[in-house]
TIMI-2910 file (N, C-alpha, C, CB; in pm, 1 decimal, decimal comma, always signed):
<rs>
+----------+----------+----------+----------+----------+----------+----------+----------+----------+----------+----------+----------+------+
!      n_x !      n_y !      n_z !     ca_x !     ca_y !     ca_z !      c_x !      c_y !      c_z !     cb_x !     cb_y !     cb_z ! resn !
+----------+----------+----------+----------+----------+----------+----------+----------+----------+----------+----------+----------+------+
! +16000,3 !  +9274,9 ! +16677,4 ! +15894,3 !  +9342,6 ! +16603,7 ! +15814,3 !  +9240,4 ! +16524,3 ! +15952,5 !  +9451,0 ! +16510,0 !  Met !
! +15686,1 !  +9258,9 ! +16520,5 ! +15597,2 !  +9173,0 ! +16443,9 ! +15546,9 !  +9249,9 ! +16321,5 ! +15478,3 !  +9123,6 ! +16531,8 !  Ala !
! +15502,0 !  +9175,1 ! +16221,0 ! +15448,0 !  +9235,4 ! +16099,8 ! +15296,8 !  +9221,3 ! +16101,4 ! +15508,6 !  +9169,9 ! +15972,4 !  Thr !
! +15229,0 !  +9326,3 ! +16057,3 ! +15082,8 !  +9329,6 ! +16054,2 ! +15036,8 !  +9381,1 ! +15918,6 ! +15026,2 !  +9418,3 ! +16168,7 !  Phe !
! +14926,7 !  +9326,1 ! +15870,4 ! +14860,1 !  +9380,3 ! +15752,5 ! +14737,6 !  +9455,1 ! +15801,4 ! +14821,7 !  +9267,5 ! +15649,5 !  Ile !
! +14723,8 !  +9576,8 ! +15757,0 ! +14606,9 !  +9658,5 ! +15789,1 ! +14522,7 !  +9665,9 ! +15662,4 ! +14647,8 !  +9803,2 ! +15840,7 !  Ile !
! +14395,8 !  +9629,3 ! +15674,0 ! +14303,8 !  +9636,3 ! +15561,1 ! +14199,2 !  +9742,0 ! +15594,2 ! +14237,3 !  +9496,6 ! +15531,5 !  Ile !
! +14189,6 !  +9842,0 ! +15508,2 ! +14094,4 !  +9950,4 ! +15529,3 ! +13973,9 !  +9936,3 ! +15439,2 ! +14160,7 ! +10084,4 ! +15506,2 !  Gly !
! +13856,5 !  +9949,5 ! +15497,8 ! +13731,2 !  +9945,6 ! +15423,5 ! +13665,3 ! +10082,4 ! +15436,7 ! +13636,7 !  +9831,3 ! +15475,5 !  Tyr !
! +13615,2 ! +10135,8 ! +15328,1 ! +13547,1 ! +10264,3 ! +15335,9 ! +13494,7 ! +10306,0 ! +15200,6 ! +13640,0 ! +10370,8 ! +15390,8 !  Gly !
! +13407,5 ! +10405,1 ! +15203,7 ! +13353,4 ! +10457,0 ! +15079,0 ! +13353,7 ! +10608,8 ! +15080,8 ! +13211,6 ! +10404,1 ! +15055,3 !  Asp !
! +13325,0 ! +10665,9 ! +14968,9 ! +13328,4 ! +10811,5 ! +14953,3 ! +13227,1 ! +10880,5 ! +15044,4 ! +13301,6 ! +10849,4 ! +14807,7 !  Arg !
! +13110,7 ! +10818,8 ! +15061,9 ! +13006,7 ! +10880,9 ! +15145,3 ! +13055,7 ! +10901,6 ! +15288,3 ! +12879,4 ! +10794,5 ! +15145,7 !  Ala !
! +13117,6 ! +10799,9 ! +15347,0 ! +13171,0 ! +10812,7 ! +15481,9 ! +13285,2 ! +10911,8 ! +15488,6 ! +13217,0 ! +10678,8 ! +15532,5 !  Gly !
! +13370,1 ! +10908,5 ! +15386,0 ! +13482,8 ! +11001,8 ! +15378,7 ! +13431,3 ! +11145,3 ! +15376,8 ! +13569,4 ! +10973,8 ! +15253,3 !  Tyr !
! +13329,4 ! +11171,2 ! +15294,9 ! +13275,3 ! +11306,8 ! +15283,2 ! +13205,0 ! +11354,6 ! +15409,3 ! +13179,6 ! +11313,5 ! +15167,8 !  Asp !
! +13158,2 ! +11261,5 ! +15494,8 ! +13094,4 ! +11299,2 ! +15621,4 ! +13195,4 ! +11347,5 ! +15726,0 ! +13016,4 ! +11181,1 ! +15676,8 !  Leu !
! +13321,7 ! +11315,5 ! +15705,4 ! +13425,2 ! +11341,2 ! +15805,1 ! +13478,0 ! +11483,3 ! +15792,8 ! +13539,7 ! +11240,9 ! +15790,5 !  Thr !
! +13500,0 ! +11546,1 ! +15907,5 ! +13557,2 ! +11681,0 ! +15910,7 ! +13686,8 ! +11683,6 ! +15830,3 ! +13582,9 ! +11727,1 ! +16057,0 !  Asp !
! +13703,9 ! +11779,6 ! +15739,6 ! +13825,7 ! +11785,2 ! +15658,0 ! +13954,5 ! +11789,8 ! +15739,3 ! +13820,4 ! +11904,8 ! +15568,5 !  Pro !
! +13954,2 ! +11854,5 ! +15855,1 ! +14074,5 ! +11858,0 ! +15938,5 ! +14110,7 ! +11718,7 ! +15990,3 ! +14054,5 ! +11954,0 ! +16056,3 !  Asp !
! +14008,8 ! +11640,3 ! +16024,2 ! +14031,5 ! +11503,3 ! +16071,1 ! +14086,9 ! +11418,9 ! +15956,5 ! +13900,0 ! +11440,7 ! +16126,5 !  Val !
! +14030,2 ! +11433,6 ! +15838,3 ! +14079,7 ! +11360,0 ! +15720,5 ! +14223,7 ! +11397,6 ! +15689,4 ! +13990,8 ! +11387,8 ! +15597,8 !  Arg !
! +14252,4 ! +11528,2 ! +15690,8 ! +14388,4 ! +11574,4 ! +15660,4 ! +14489,4 ! +11517,5 ! +15758,9 ! +14394,5 ! +11727,3 ! +15662,0 !  Asp !
! +14453,4 ! +11515,6 ! +15886,1 ! +14542,3 ! +11459,2 ! +15988,1 ! +14566,4 ! +11309,9 ! +15963,0 ! +14482,7 ! +11480,4 ! +16128,8 !  Glu !
! +14461,5 ! +11239,2 ! +15921,2 ! +14475,6 ! +11096,2 ! +15891,6 ! +14567,1 ! +11074,1 ! +15771,0 ! +14337,5 ! +11032,7 ! +15865,7 !  Ala !
! +14555,2 ! +11158,2 ! +15669,3 ! +14643,5 ! +11146,1 ! +15552,4 ! +14788,3 ! +11179,6 ! +15589,1 ! +14595,1 ! +11238,6 ! +15438,8 !  His !
! +14807,6 ! +11275,7 ! +15677,5 ! +14943,1 ! +11307,4 ! +15726,0 ! +14999,9 ! +11188,6 ! +15804,1 ! +14941,4 ! +11435,1 ! +15815,6 !  Glu !
! +14915,3 ! +11122,5 ! +15881,8 ! +14956,0 ! +11001,2 ! +15954,7 ! +15003,7 ! +10895,2 ! +15855,1 ! +14838,0 ! +10945,6 ! +16041,2 !  His !
! +14927,2 ! +10873,7 ! +15746,5 ! +14967,2 ! +10776,4 ! +15644,8 ! +15099,4 ! +10815,7 ! +15579,4 ! +14858,0 ! +10763,0 ! +15538,2 !  Asp !
! +15118,6 ! +10943,8 ! +15553,5 ! +15245,0 ! +10989,5 ! +15493,7 ! +15362,9 ! +10959,1 ! +15586,3 ! +15239,1 ! +11141,0 ! +15463,4 !  Ala !
! +15343,9 ! +10979,1 ! +15717,2 ! +15450,4 ! +10946,9 ! +15812,9 ! +15477,9 ! +10796,6 ! +15814,6 ! +15412,5 ! +10995,5 ! +15954,4 !  Arg !
! +15373,2 ! +10714,8 ! +15805,1 ! +15393,1 ! +10570,3 ! +15798,6 ! +15476,6 ! +10532,0 ! +15676,8 ! +15258,1 ! +10497,8 ! +15795,0 !  Leu !
! +15445,1 ! +10591,1 ! +15561,4 ! +15523,0 ! +10562,8 ! +15439,9 ! +15669,3 ! +10602,3 ! +15458,6 ! +15463,3 ! +10637,4 ! +15318,6 !  Arg !
! +15691,1 ! +10717,0 ! +15519,5 ! +15828,2 ! +10765,7 ! +15541,4 ! +15908,4 ! +10672,5 ! +15630,3 ! +15825,6 ! +10904,5 ! +15602,9 !  Glu !
! +15840,6 ! +10599,6 ! +15719,5 ! +15911,5 ! +10508,4 ! +15809,5 ! +15916,1 ! +10365,4 ! +15756,8 ! +15846,4 ! +10509,7 ! +15945,8 !  Thr !
! +15873,4 ! +10346,3 ! +15631,6 ! +15888,8 ! +10216,4 ! +15568,0 ! +15764,8 ! +10132,5 ! +15551,0 ! +15982,9 ! +10140,5 ! +15642,4 !  Gly !
! +15649,6 ! +10181,7 ! +15593,2 ! +15527,1 ! +10104,3 ! +15572,8 ! +15499,4 ! +10091,3 ! +15423,7 ! +15406,6 ! +10170,6 ! +15645,1 !  Ala !
! +15454,9 !  +9974,6 ! +15383,4 ! +15413,8 !  +9951,1 ! +15245,4 ! +15263,7 !  +9975,2 ! +15240,3 ! +15451,6 !  +9805,3 ! +15196,2 !  Val !
! +15220,9 ! +10065,3 ! +15151,7 ! +15082,0 ! +10108,3 ! +15152,2 ! +15032,6 ! +10121,6 ! +15009,6 ! +15065,5 ! +10241,1 ! +15227,9 !  Met !
! +14907,8 ! +10083,0 ! +14986,0 ! +14851,9 ! +10098,1 ! +14852,9 ! +14700,9 ! +10096,3 ! +14852,8 ! +14903,3 !  +9990,5 ! +14763,5 !  Gly !
! +14647,4 ! +10152,3 ! +14746,6 ! +14503,0 ! +10153,1 ! +14724,6 ! +14466,0 ! +10021,7 ! +14657,6 ! +14458,3 ! +10276,2 ! +14637,5 !  Ile !
! +14356,8 !  +9964,1 ! +14698,9 ! +14314,0 !  +9835,8 ! +14643,1 ! +14266,0 !  +9853,5 ! +14500,2 ! +14203,0 !  +9773,4 ! +14728,9 !  Ala !
! +14320,3 !  +9772,8 ! +14411,3 ! +14274,4 !  +9768,9 ! +14272,7 ! +14167,8 !  +9661,7 ! +14257,0 ! +14392,3 !  +9742,9 ! +14176,2 !  Gly !
! +14136,8 !  +9627,4 ! +14133,6 ! +14038,4 !  +9524,2 ! +14105,0 ! +14102,6 !  +9386,9 ! +14125,2 ! +13982,7 !  +9538,9 ! +13960,5 !  Thr !
! +14044,9 !  +9303,5 ! +14209,6 ! +14106,4 !  +9173,3 ! +14237,6 ! +14076,5 !  +9069,7 ! +14129,9 ! +14059,0 !  +9121,7 ! +14371,5 !  Pro !
! +14158,9 !  +8968,1 ! +14128,5 ! +14141,1 !  +8850,9 ! +14044,0 ! +14149,8 !  +8728,1 ! +14134,2 ! +14248,2 !  +8845,7 ! +13928,5 !  Ile !
! +14049,4 !  +8643,2 ! +14129,8 ! +14052,0 !  +8518,0 ! +14204,5 ! +14131,8 !  +8415,3 ! +14124,2 ! +13907,0 !  +8466,4 ! +14233,7 !  Gln !
! +14214,3 !  +8338,4 ! +14191,9 ! +14295,9 !  +8236,3 ! +14126,4 ! +14270,8 !  +8101,9 ! +14194,1 ! +14447,3 !  +8273,6 ! +14131,5 !  Val !
! +14242,8 !  +8003,2 ! +14114,3 ! +14227,1 !  +7866,4 ! +14164,4 ! +14314,7 !  +7773,9 ! +14079,9 ! +14076,4 !  +7820,9 ! +14160,2 !  Arg !
! +14369,6 !  +7672,7 ! +14144,6 ! +14449,9 !  +7571,4 ! +14075,7 ! +14435,9 !  +7440,8 ! +14154,3 ! +14602,0 !  +7615,7 ! +14063,3 !  Asn !
! +14313,3 !  +7392,0 ! +14161,9 ! +14282,9 !  +7273,9 ! +14243,3 ! +14364,9 !  +7154,7 ! +14196,0 ! +14132,1 !  +7240,7 ! +14237,4 !  His !
! +14433,5 !  +7094,7 ! +14288,8 ! +14518,6 !  +6979,0 ! +14262,4 ! +14621,4 !  +7005,9 ! +14153,2 ! +14433,5 !  +6860,4 ! +14223,8 !  Asp !
! +14656,6 !  +7130,8 ! +14135,0 ! +14751,2 !  +7173,9 ! +14030,7 ! +14709,6 !  +7126,4 ! +13891,8 ! +14891,1 !  +7122,1 ! +14062,3 !  Arg !
! +14578,2 !  +7111,7 ! +13870,9 ! +14528,0 !  +7057,2 ! +13744,8 ! +14507,9 !  +7164,3 ! +13637,7 ! +14397,6 !  +6985,0 ! +13768,9 !  Ala !
! +14463,0 !  +7283,5 ! +13679,2 ! +14435,5 !  +7388,5 ! +13582,1 ! +14419,2 !  +7520,5 ! +13655,6 ! +14308,9 !  +7355,8 ! +13498,5 !  Gln !
! +14486,3 !  +7622,8 ! +13607,0 ! +14470,8 !  +7756,8 ! +13663,8 ! +14343,0 !  +7817,6 ! +13607,1 ! +14595,4 !  +7847,5 ! +13632,4 !  Val !
! +14254,7 !  +7858,0 ! +13697,8 ! +14128,4 !  +7920,3 ! +13659,8 ! +14121,5 !  +8054,5 ! +13731,0 ! +14004,7 !  +7829,2 ! +13696,1 !  Val !
! +14089,3 !  +8159,4 ! +13657,8 ! +14078,1 !  +8292,3 ! +13718,2 ! +13936,8 !  +8346,1 ! +13699,7 ! +14181,4 !  +8389,7 ! +13656,5 !  Thr !
! +13896,2 !  +8430,2 ! +13792,1 ! +13767,6 !  +8499,5 ! +13787,0 ! +13790,6 !  +8643,5 ! +13828,8 ! +13661,0 !  +8430,4 ! +13878,7 !  Ser !
! +13728,9 !  +8734,8 ! +13758,5 ! +13737,8 !  +8875,4 ! +13797,9 ! +13651,3 !  +8900,2 ! +13919,3 ! +13695,9 !  +8968,0 ! +13682,5 !  Asp !
! +13698,3 !  +8985,6 ! +14007,7 ! +13619,5 !  +9025,5 ! +14122,9 ! +13667,2 !  +8961,2 ! +14251,4 ! +13476,0 !  +8992,0 ! +14100,4 !  Gly !
! +13617,1 !  +9015,1 ! +14359,5 ! +13659,0 !  +8972,7 ! +14492,9 ! +13586,2 !  +8846,2 ! +14536,9 ! +13634,6 !  +9084,3 ! +14593,8 !  Ala !
! +13657,0 !  +8761,9 ! +14608,7 ! +13597,2 !  +8647,3 ! +14675,8 ! +13537,2 !  +8695,7 ! +14808,2 ! +13703,1 !  +8533,3 ! +14699,4 !  Phe !
! +13611,5 !  +8783,3 ! +14876,4 ! +13570,1 !  +8841,1 ! +15003,5 ! +13459,4 !  +8942,9 ! +14979,9 ! +13689,9 !  +8906,7 ! +15075,7 !  Leu !
! +13356,4 !  +8939,4 ! +15061,1 ! +13244,9 !  +9033,7 ! +15050,9 ! +13231,3 !  +9109,8 ! +15182,8 ! +13112,0 !  +8959,7 ! +15015,8 !  Arg !
! +13199,0 !  +9239,8 ! +15171,3 ! +13176,7 !  +9319,8 ! +15290,8 ! +13077,8 !  +9431,3 ! +15258,4 ! +13310,3 !  +9378,0 ! +15344,7 !  Ser !
! +13025,1 !  +9493,9 ! +15363,2 ! +12932,0 !  +9605,1 ! +15343,5 ! +13000,0 !  +9725,2 ! +15279,2 ! +12870,2 !  +9646,1 ! +15476,4 !  Asp !
! +13127,3 !  +9744,8 ! +15310,9 ! +13204,5 !  +9853,9 ! +15254,1 ! +13312,0 !  +9795,8 ! +15162,3 ! +13267,8 !  +9941,4 ! +15365,9 !  Leu !
! +13346,6 !  +9866,9 ! +15055,9 ! +13452,7 !  +9816,8 ! +14969,1 ! +13589,6 !  +9826,8 ! +15037,3 ! +13453,9 !  +9894,3 ! +14836,6 !  Pro !
! +13679,5 !  +9736,1 ! +14997,4 ! +13816,8 !  +9746,5 ! +15045,6 ! +13879,8 !  +9868,5 ! +14979,0 ! +13899,1 !  +9615,4 ! +15015,1 !  Ile !
! +13933,4 !  +9956,3 ! +15061,5 ! +13993,0 ! +10079,3 ! +15010,2 ! +14143,6 ! +10065,9 ! +14992,0 ! +13962,5 ! +10195,1 ! +15103,6 !  Ala !
! +14209,4 !  +9991,9 ! +15081,7 ! +14353,5 !  +9979,5 ! +15068,5 ! +14414,4 !  +9889,0 ! +15172,5 ! +14416,9 ! +10113,5 ! +15076,4 !  Gly !
! +14545,1 !  +9871,5 ! +15155,8 ! +14622,6 !  +9782,2 ! +15241,1 ! +14747,9 !  +9853,8 ! +15288,9 ! +14659,3 !  +9651,9 ! +15166,2 !  Phe !
! +14793,5 !  +9816,7 ! +15407,8 ! +14920,1 !  +9866,4 ! +15460,4 ! +14989,4 !  +9751,3 ! +15531,7 ! +14898,5 !  +9988,2 ! +15556,7 !  Thr !
! +15119,4 !  +9742,7 ! +15513,9 ! +15199,7 !  +9645,7 ! +15587,4 ! +15289,8 !  +9725,2 ! +15680,3 ! +15283,3 !  +9552,5 ! +15490,9 !  Val !
! +15279,1 !  +9697,6 ! +15811,8 ! +15357,3 !  +9769,9 ! +15912,1 ! +15428,8 !  +9670,2 ! +16002,8 ! +15266,4 !  +9864,4 ! +15995,6 !  Ile !
! +15522,7 !  +9722,4 ! +16078,7 ! +15580,6 !  +9647,4 ! +16189,2 ! +15548,2 !  +9723,0 ! +16316,6 ! +15735,4 !  +9627,7 ! +16171,8 !  Thr !
! +15525,9 !  +9647,9 ! +16422,7 ! +15495,8 !  +9706,7 ! +16553,1 ! +15542,6 !  +9609,1 ! +16660,2 ! +15342,5 !  +9738,5 ! +16568,2 !  Ala !
! +15568,9 !  +9661,6 ! +16778,6 ! +15614,0 !  +9577,3 ! +16888,8 ! +15504,1 !  +9487,6 ! +16942,9 ! +15667,9 !  +9662,8 ! +16999,7 !  Asp !
! +15379,3 !  +9537,9 ! +16940,9 ! +15268,2 !  +9462,7 ! +16998,0 ! +15143,7 !  +9482,1 ! +16911,3 ! +15240,8 !  +9507,2 ! +17144,5 !  Thr !
! +15046,1 !  +9396,5 ! +16933,4 ! +14917,6 !  +9412,7 ! +16864,7 ! +14852,1 !  +9544,0 ! +16905,2 ! +14823,5 !  +9294,4 ! +16895,9 !  Thr !
! +14863,6 !  +9579,8 ! +17032,6 ! +14805,2 !  +9706,8 ! +17078,3 ! +14865,8 !  +9825,2 ! +17002,9 ! +14826,8 !  +9724,4 ! +17230,2 !  Asp !
! +14996,5 !  +9821,1 ! +16980,7 ! +15060,8 !  +9928,9 ! +16904,9 ! +15009,9 !  +9930,6 ! +16761,2 ! +15214,5 !  +9912,8 ! +16906,9 !  Glu !
! +14993,1 !  +9813,6 ! +16699,6 ! +14941,4 !  +9807,0 ! +16562,8 ! +14799,1 !  +9863,1 ! +16555,7 ! +14944,0 !  +9661,7 ! +16511,4 !  Ala !
! +14717,0 !  +9831,4 ! +16655,3 ! +14580,7 !  +9884,0 ! +16660,8 ! +14583,3 ! +10036,5 ! +16675,1 ! +14502,4 !  +9820,0 ! +16778,1 !  Val !
! +14671,8 ! +10087,3 ! +16758,1 ! +14684,9 ! +10233,1 ! +16775,5 ! +14722,1 ! +10298,8 ! +16642,6 ! +14792,0 ! +10266,6 ! +16883,9 !  Glu !
! +14815,9 ! +10239,4 ! +16571,2 ! +14855,4 ! +10292,8 ! +16439,9 ! +14735,9 ! +10290,9 ! +16345,0 ! +14973,6 ! +10210,8 ! +16379,7 !  Ile !
! +14665,7 ! +10177,8 ! +16339,1 ! +14552,1 ! +10163,3 ! +16247,7 ! +14438,7 ! +10259,1 ! +16281,5 ! +14500,8 ! +10020,3 ! +16250,5 !  Ala !
! +14423,2 ! +10291,9 ! +16408,3 ! +14311,9 ! +10376,8 ! +16451,7 ! +14321,6 ! +10519,3 ! +16399,8 ! +14305,1 ! +10379,1 ! +16601,7 !  Ser !
! +14436,9 ! +10557,0 ! +16346,8 ! +14457,5 ! +10694,3 ! +16299,0 ! +14455,7 ! +10704,8 ! +16147,6 ! +14588,3 ! +10748,0 ! +16351,1 !  Lys !
! +14423,9 ! +10594,0 ! +16079,3 ! +14424,3 ! +10594,2 ! +15933,3 ! +14293,8 ! +10652,1 ! +15878,7 ! +14445,9 ! +10452,1 ! +15879,7 !  Thr !
! +14294,1 ! +10695,3 ! +15751,9 ! +14172,8 ! +10756,0 ! +15695,7 ! +14048,1 ! +10667,7 ! +15706,0 ! +14196,5 ! +10790,1 ! +15551,7 !  Pro !
! +14058,2 ! +10539,7 ! +15676,9 ! +13937,9 ! +10455,1 ! +15684,9 ! +13884,5 ! +10447,0 ! +15826,9 ! +13968,0 ! +10314,3 ! +15633,3 !  Cys !
! +13972,7 ! +10442,7 ! +15925,2 ! +13928,5 ! +10432,6 ! +16064,6 ! +13855,8 ! +10558,4 ! +16109,4 ! +14047,5 ! +10406,4 ! +16156,3 !  Ala !
! +13902,2 ! +10675,0 ! +16066,4 ! +13842,1 ! +10800,1 ! +16113,9 ! +13728,7 ! +10848,3 ! +16024,2 ! +13948,1 ! +10907,8 ! +16123,6 !  Val !
! +13718,4 ! +10795,5 ! +15901,8 ! +13620,4 ! +10847,1 ! +15805,3 ! +13503,1 ! +10751,0 ! +15786,5 ! +13687,8 ! +10873,1 ! +15670,5 !  Ala !
! +13448,1 ! +10703,3 ! +15897,7 ! +13326,2 ! +10621,7 ! +15897,4 ! +13342,2 ! +10487,7 ! +15826,5 ! +13215,0 ! +10698,2 ! +15832,6 !  His !
! +13466,7 ! +10440,4 ! +15817,9 ! +13492,5 ! +10308,2 ! +15762,9 ! +13530,2 ! +10214,5 ! +15876,5 ! +13604,1 ! +10312,8 ! +15655,3 !  Gly !
! +13603,8 ! +10112,2 ! +15842,0 ! +13653,1 ! +10017,8 ! +15942,0 ! +13789,8 !  +9969,2 ! +15895,0 ! +13553,1 !  +9897,2 ! +15963,0 !  Val !
! +13872,9 !  +9934,6 ! +15992,2 ! +14007,4 !  +9884,9 ! +15962,6 ! +14027,4 !  +9754,0 ! +16037,7 ! +14117,3 !  +9989,7 ! +16002,1 !  Val !
! +14082,2 !  +9655,3 ! +15967,6 ! +14119,6 !  +9529,2 ! +16031,2 ! +14271,2 !  +9524,2 ! +16045,0 ! +14067,2 !  +9407,0 ! +15949,6 !  Glu !
! +14316,1 !  +9471,2 ! +16156,4 ! +14459,4 !  +9450,5 ! +16179,4 ! +14483,0 !  +9299,8 ! +16184,5 ! +14508,6 !  +9521,2 ! +16312,6 !  Val !
! +14562,3 !  +9250,4 ! +16091,2 ! +14590,7 !  +9107,6 ! +16080,8 ! +14736,5 !  +9082,9 ! +16115,3 ! +14558,2 !  +9054,4 ! +15939,2 !  Trp !
! +14766,0 !  +9014,5 ! +16225,4 ! +14905,0 !  +8978,8 ! +16253,1 ! +14948,3 !  +8868,3 ! +16156,7 ! +14922,6 !  +8933,1 ! +16401,6 !  Pro !
! +15067,5 !  +8884,6 ! +16100,8 ! +15124,0 !  +8780,1 ! +16014,5 ! +15201,4 !  +8682,6 ! +16100,2 ! +15215,4 !  +8840,5 ! +15904,0 !  Leu !
! +15170,2 !  +8558,9 ! +16088,4 ! +15241,8 !  +8455,8 ! +16163,6 ! +15340,7 !  +8389,1 ! +16069,4 ! +15143,3 !  +8350,5 ! +16225,7 !  Gln !
! +15468,3 !  +8396,3 ! +16105,0 ! +15570,1 !  +8338,7 ! +16018,6 ! +15636,1 !  +8219,9 ! +16084,8 ! +15674,3 !  +8442,7 ! +15982,1 !  Thr !
+----------+----------+----------+----------+----------+----------+----------+----------+----------+----------+----------+----------+------+
</rs>
C-alpha cells in the first residue's frame, strides 16, 4: 500500500451550485474514509516558516502557494495504486462541487 495526500480546493460558490444529493453523497464518502483510518481536516490559516542556513527562524502569515480556488482541506489515505487513489479522490466534496482535487503520492 502506498500513502497519498489529497488536497482539495474549492469555494462556497461552487459548493452551492452542486445538487444537495451529490454533496451529501460526497460527505458520506468522506465519513467512510475517516472510519477506515484516513486522516482528514479542513485547512486553517497557514504560516510560512523560513530558517535559511539555520541562522534565524522567520515566519509570515498566509500561504506561499497560490491558486484560483482556496485550499479547503487535506486527506491522507493509503491505496494500492495511484488509480485507486484518484478514484477515492474523485468522490470527495471538492471534486464533485466545482472544485479540484490533487492527489500527491508520498515517496518514502
